[in-house]
C-alpha positions in Angstrom: 241.5 216.6 134.1 237.8 215.0 131.9 237.8 212.0 130.2 235.3 213.5 127.8 236.1 213.3 124.2 236.2 217.2 122.8 233.0 216.6 121.1 232.1 215.1 124.1 232.4 219.1 125.7 230.6 220.5 123.0 227.9 218.5 122.6 227.1 219.2 126.2 226.4 223.1 125.6 225.2 223.2 122.7 222.5 220.4 124.3 221.7 222.8 126.9 223.2 221.8 130.0 226.3 222.5 132.1 230.1 221.7 132.3 232.6 221.5 135.5 234.7 223.7 136.5 237.4 221.3 135.4 236.0 220.7 132.2 236.3 224.8 131.2 239.1 224.2 132.2 240.4 221.9 130.6 239.1 223.4 126.8 240.8 226.5 128.1 243.7 224.7 128.8 243.8 222.5 125.4 242.4 225.5 123.1 246.6 227.0 124.8 247.9 224.5 123.8 246.9 224.3 119.8 244.9 220.8 121.1 241.4 221.6 120.5 240.9 223.3 117.7 240.1 226.5 116.1 237.3 224.8 114.4 236.0 223.2 118.0 236.4 226.0 119.3 234.1 227.7 117.5 231.6 225.2 117.8 231.5 225.6 121.3 231.1 229.8 120.4 228.8 229.6 119.4 227.2 226.5 121.6 227.8 228.8 124.3 225.8 232.3 122.4 223.0 229.5 121.9 222.9 228.1 125.2 224.7 230.5 127.7 226.6 230.1 130.6 225.3 230.5 134.1 227.1 232.8 136.6 229.4 230.6 138.1 229.9 228.5 134.8 231.0 232.7 132.8 233.2 233.1 136.8 235.2 230.1 135.8 235.3 229.8 132.4 236.7 234.3 132.9 239.5 232.3 135.2 240.5 229.3 132.9 240.7 231.7 130.1 243.4 234.7 132.7 245.4 231.7 133.8 245.8 230.6 129.8 249.5 233.5 130.7 251.1 235.9 133.0 248.7 237.2 135.6 250.3 239.9 136.5 251.7 240.1 140.3 252.4 245.0 140.5 253.9 244.1 144.5 252.4 246.5 147.0 248.9 246.5 148.5 245.8 245.1 145.6 242.9 247.4 147.1 245.9 250.4 145.2 245.1 249.4 141.5 242.4 250.6 140.1 241.3 250.1 136.1 238.8 251.5 134.4 237.1 249.9 131.5 234.6 250.9 128.6 232.3 249.0 126.0 233.3 251.3 123.6 230.9 254.5 122.3 232.0 256.9 119.6 233.9 260.1 120.7 235.1 258.4 124.3 238.7 259.0 125.3 238.3 259.6 128.8 240.7 257.0 129.3 243.6 259.9 128.1 242.1 262.4 130.8 240.3 259.6 133.4 243.5 258.2 134.7 246.3 261.1 135.2 244.0 262.4 136.6 243.4 259.5 139.1 247.0 258.4 139.3 247.8 262.3 140.5 244.6 261.3 143.6 247.7 258.7 144.4 245.6 256.0 142.8 248.0 253.4 141.0 246.2 252.6 137.5 247.6 249.8 135.3 245.6 250.2 132.2 245.4 247.9 129.4 243.4 249.5 126.2 242.5 248.2 123.4 242.0 249.6 119.7 238.8 250.9 117.2 236.6 248.2 117.0 233.6 248.3 113.9 232.3 252.2 114.8 234.2 252.8 118.3 237.4 254.1 118.8 240.4 252.2 121.3 242.4 254.2 123.4 245.9 252.9 121.9 244.7 254.8 118.8 244.7 257.9 119.9 247.1 258.0 122.2 249.4 256.5 119.4 248.4 260.4 118.2 250.7 261.9 119.9 254.4 262.0 118.3 256.6 259.2 119.3 254.1 257.6 122.1 254.3 253.2 122.6 251.9 250.9 123.7 253.5 248.2 123.0 256.1 246.7 126.9 257.0 244.1 128.0 255.2 243.0 131.6 258.4 243.4 133.4 258.4 247.8 132.1 254.3 247.8 132.9 254.7 246.8 136.2 257.8 248.8 136.8 255.6 252.2 135.4 252.2 251.7 137.1 255.0 251.2 140.5 257.4 254.5 139.7 255.0 256.9 137.8 251.6 255.0 139.1 250.0 254.6 135.8 251.4 252.9 132.3 248.3 252.4 129.2 249.4 249.8 127.2 248.0 246.8 124.6 247.1 243.7 125.4 250.5 241.9 125.4 251.5 238.4 124.1 251.4 237.3 128.3 247.9 238.5 129.2 245.1 236.9 128.6 246.4 234.6 125.4 242.8 232.4 125.2 241.1 235.9 125.1 242.8 236.9 122.3 242.5 234.1 119.9 239.3 232.9 121.2 237.7 237.3 120.4 239.8 236.6 116.9 236.6 233.5 115.9 234.3 235.2 117.5 234.5 239.1 115.7 234.3 236.6 111.9 230.8 234.3 113.8 228.7 235.8 115.3 229.3 235.1 117.7 230.4 238.9 119.7 227.1 239.5 121.2 227.1 236.5 124.1 227.2 237.8 127.8 229.0 234.9 129.3 232.2 236.0 126.6 232.4 239.2 126.2 232.0 239.0 130.2 235.0 236.7 130.0 236.7 238.4 127.4 236.7 242.2 129.8 237.4 240.1 132.5 240.2 237.9 132.0 241.6 240.3 131.4 241.7 242.6 133.8 242.0 241.2 136.4 245.5 239.3 134.8 246.0 243.1 135.7 246.7 241.7 138.8 244.9 244.8 140.4 241.8 245.1 143.5 239.7 247.0 141.5 237.7 247.8 138.4 235.4 249.7 137.3 233.3 249.5 134.1 231.7 252.0 132.0 229.0 250.1 130.1 227.6 252.1 127.2 223.9 252.1 126.8 222.2 252.5 122.4 222.5 253.9 119.8 226.5 253.6 119.2 226.9 251.8 121.4 227.7 247.5 121.4 224.5 247.5 123.4 221.6 249.5 122.4 219.0 248.6 125.5 218.8 249.5 128.9 217.5 246.0 129.4 220.9 244.3 127.7 223.4 246.5 128.7 221.7 246.1 132.2 222.3 242.3 132.0 225.5 242.3 130.7 226.4 245.7 133.7 225.0 242.9 136.0 227.0 239.7 134.3 230.4 241.7 135.0 229.7 242.7 138.6 228.7 239.1 139.4 232.0 237.1 138.1 234.2 240.8 139.6 233.2 239.3 142.9 233.3 235.7 142.2 237.1 237.0 141.8 237.4 238.2 144.5 237.7 241.7 143.4 236.1 245.2 144.1 234.1 245.4 140.6 230.9 248.7 139.9 229.6 249.3 136.7 228.2 252.7 135.6 225.9 252.3 132.8 226.0 256.2 130.6 224.1 256.8 127.6 225.9 256.6 124.2 222.7 257.5 121.8 224.8 260.8 120.8 229.0 260.8 121.0 230.3 262.2 124.0 231.9 265.2 123.9 232.2 267.1 120.1 234.7 265.7 118.5 235.2 262.2 116.9 238.7 260.7 115.2 242.7 260.1 116.8 243.9 263.0 117.3 241.3 265.5 117.5 239.3 263.8 120.4 242.9 262.8 122.0 243.1 267.0 122.3 239.7 266.9 123.2 241.4 264.9 126.4 243.5 267.0 127.0 241.5 270.3 127.2 239.3 268.6 129.9 242.8 268.6 132.0 243.2 272.6 131.0 239.1 272.5 132.7 238.7 273.2 129.0 235.9 270.7 128.5 232.7 269.7 127.0 230.2 269.4 130.3 229.7 265.6 129.4 232.8 264.3 128.9 233.4 266.5 132.7 230.8 264.5 134.0 231.8 261.4 132.6 235.4 261.4 133.9 234.3 262.2 137.2 231.5 260.2 137.4 233.7 256.9 136.6 236.4 258.6 139.1 234.9 259.3 141.9 234.2 255.1 141.4 237.8 254.6 140.9 239.2 256.4 144.3 236.2 255.0 146.4 237.6 251.4 145.1 240.9 252.8 146.3 239.7 253.6 149.2 241.0 257.0 148.3 237.4 259.2 149.1 235.0 257.5 151.3 232.2 259.4 149.2 231.7 261.4 145.9 231.4 264.2 146.8 234.9 263.7 148.9 236.0 262.3 145.6 234.4 265.4 143.0 236.6 267.8 144.9 240.3 266.1 145.1 240.1 265.7 141.0 239.2 268.9 140.6 241.9 269.8 142.7 244.4 267.8 140.1 243.0 269.6 137.5 243.3 273.6 139.2 246.8 273.0 140.2 248.0 271.0 137.6 249.2 268.1 139.3 247.3 265.7 136.7 248.9 267.9 134.1 252.0 267.1 135.3 250.8 263.2 135.6 250.0 263.0 131.5 253.0 264.1 130.6 255.1 262.0 132.9 253.7 259.4 130.8 254.3 260.1 127.3 257.8 261.1 128.2 258.1 257.0 129.6 256.6 256.0 127.3 258.5 258.1 124.5 256.1 260.7 123.7 256.3 263.7 122.9 255.5 265.6 126.0 254.9 269.6 126.2 251.6 268.1 123.3 249.9 268.7 126.9 250.7 272.3 127.6 250.6 272.9 123.4 247.8 270.6 121.4 247.9 271.9 119.2 251.2 270.1 118.5 248.7 266.9 117.7 248.8 266.4 113.9 246.1 268.3 112.2 243.7 267.7 108.9 245.2 270.1 105.8 241.3 270.7 105.2 238.1 272.1 106.4 234.9 270.5 105.7 231.5 272.7 106.6 228.5 270.5 107.9 225.4 273.1 107.2 221.6 272.7 108.8 219.5 272.4 106.5 216.5 273.7 108.7 216.2 275.6 111.8 215.4 274.1 115.3 216.8 273.2 118.7 219.3 269.5 118.5 217.6 266.5 119.7 220.2 264.4 119.1 222.8 263.3 117.0 223.2 259.4 115.3 226.3 258.0 117.1 226.2 254.7 115.1 226.7 256.6 112.2 228.7 259.6 113.5 231.0 256.8 113.8 230.3 255.0 110.9 230.8 257.5 108.5 234.5 258.6 110.6 236.0 255.4 109.8 234.9 255.8 106.1 237.0 259.0 106.8 239.8 256.7 107.8 239.9 257.5 111.3 238.6 253.9 112.5 239.2 251.1 110.9 237.2 248.2 108.7 239.9 245.2 108.7 242.4 244.6 111.6 245.8 245.1 108.9 244.8 249.1 107.8 246.6 251.9 109.1 244.2 254.8 110.8 245.5 258.4 109.6 244.9 260.6 113.6 244.6 264.0 111.4 241.2 262.6 110.5 237.1 262.8 112.1 234.8 265.2 112.5 234.3 267.8 115.7 230.1 268.7 116.4 229.6 272.9 116.6 226.6 271.7 117.6 225.1 269.2 120.1 222.2 267.7 121.4 220.0 271.1 123.7 221.7 273.6 120.7 219.5 275.8 118.7 220.6 276.4 116.0 219.5 278.2 112.0 219.0 277.2 108.6 222.2 277.5 107.4 224.6 277.2 110.0 227.6 274.7 110.5 225.9 271.2 112.4 230.0 270.4 112.8 233.1 270.3 110.3 234.8 267.7 108.8 238.9 267.3 108.9 240.2 266.0 106.1 243.0 264.7 103.7 240.9 266.0 100.6 238.3 267.7 99.3 237.3 265.0 97.6 234.4 262.0 97.5 233.8 264.3 101.2 230.1 265.6 99.5 228.9 261.9 101.2 230.4 261.9 104.2 229.1 265.3 105.3 225.5 264.1 103.4 225.5 261.5 105.9 226.2 263.4 109.2 223.5 266.3 107.7 221.7 262.9 108.3 222.9 262.2 111.4 221.3 265.2 113.0 218.0 265.3 114.9 216.4 268.4 114.7 212.8 269.2 115.6 211.0 272.7 116.6 210.3 272.2 120.3 213.1 272.0 123.0 214.0 268.9 123.6 214.6 267.3 127.4 217.7 266.6 129.6 218.9 263.6 128.7 220.8 262.0 132.1 224.6 260.7 131.4 224.4 258.3 134.1 221.6 255.3 133.3 222.9 253.3 136.5 225.7 252.0 139.3 225.2 248.6 139.8 227.8 247.5 142.7 226.3 244.2 144.1 
């Protein structure tokens, strides 16, 4: 307990000072109990945004936010429970194929995901493109399903880190989202409340990511790994490129179909590589594989044998969905109309502006501009040409999947403008930029 008033505590950070662990817990406990008002917490968030926090302060904030709700006990040896989190990108459907692959390898994957945010898509929206699939589950059901079949894919419940949910809503509308300590506490408070022993973080870097420079991404990744270790968890951060969309699809049903196709060994190379890099880290943290080559072999075996598809079908059935989509992905929603986006010149594709393509998908109805907005699972964009491909004038670069042709010219023009086409062939661009374990 602290004898200082809330305004005095806010003043400490406003003036560049540091909080004690007790002061941070007092602030978050008061916020959860509504003794600290929204406007006071907004002022505190801005002070943190401007003046930062030390690793020790950030760890204390993370644990206070974790402890604002229920901390789950999954029941088994902690090391076997490993989750993955992405900081968000365009075309990032990795969780849908990664979770069943890793679960089929014997690791339990209790995965709490989110909805689309800004130009980036959300795993929950993609899962809900599967007819009947429910992402709502009680904590008890979440624990039972994770232990019974090895995986559950749900959204944040009211029990888990409620302080984070309230604080994020304030940050989202007050210009304080892009704060490394606040991002760290937001991500880790939810993940640590799941009862996991290990966490693999996919920190996206580039035009389509929230961290657009490698320097900023390294700072965030370092903060996440450091605070995770202070909380006595095994944490790895993998920095992956997000200048161009991942895979060839943007949109909820389209991305879910592409993720399922990976389980049939038919996915684009970049999507499979990122999935295997992250999966190998998950298997390593769980102690299921000692080396990356061993982990990759085990994951490929689950695809070749059909075990990963069987695991996804088991998850979909358990959560009320139509498991037939796993073997028949064409059952997923389809749009009524397709509009081709043509190349205006010949050359090689050097890149596709992920931000522009993502924002176009949102404008088409695949994402949200307001929290209460519905998404259309069937609409989206399919990329026919990607980085390194040679195109002729008039070739189809991409295809818009829409419900009607009205208004599509503007969207087609935006997607066409997102393509950088040059005369020379581009060099190789690495997918993985760094891995931070300590």
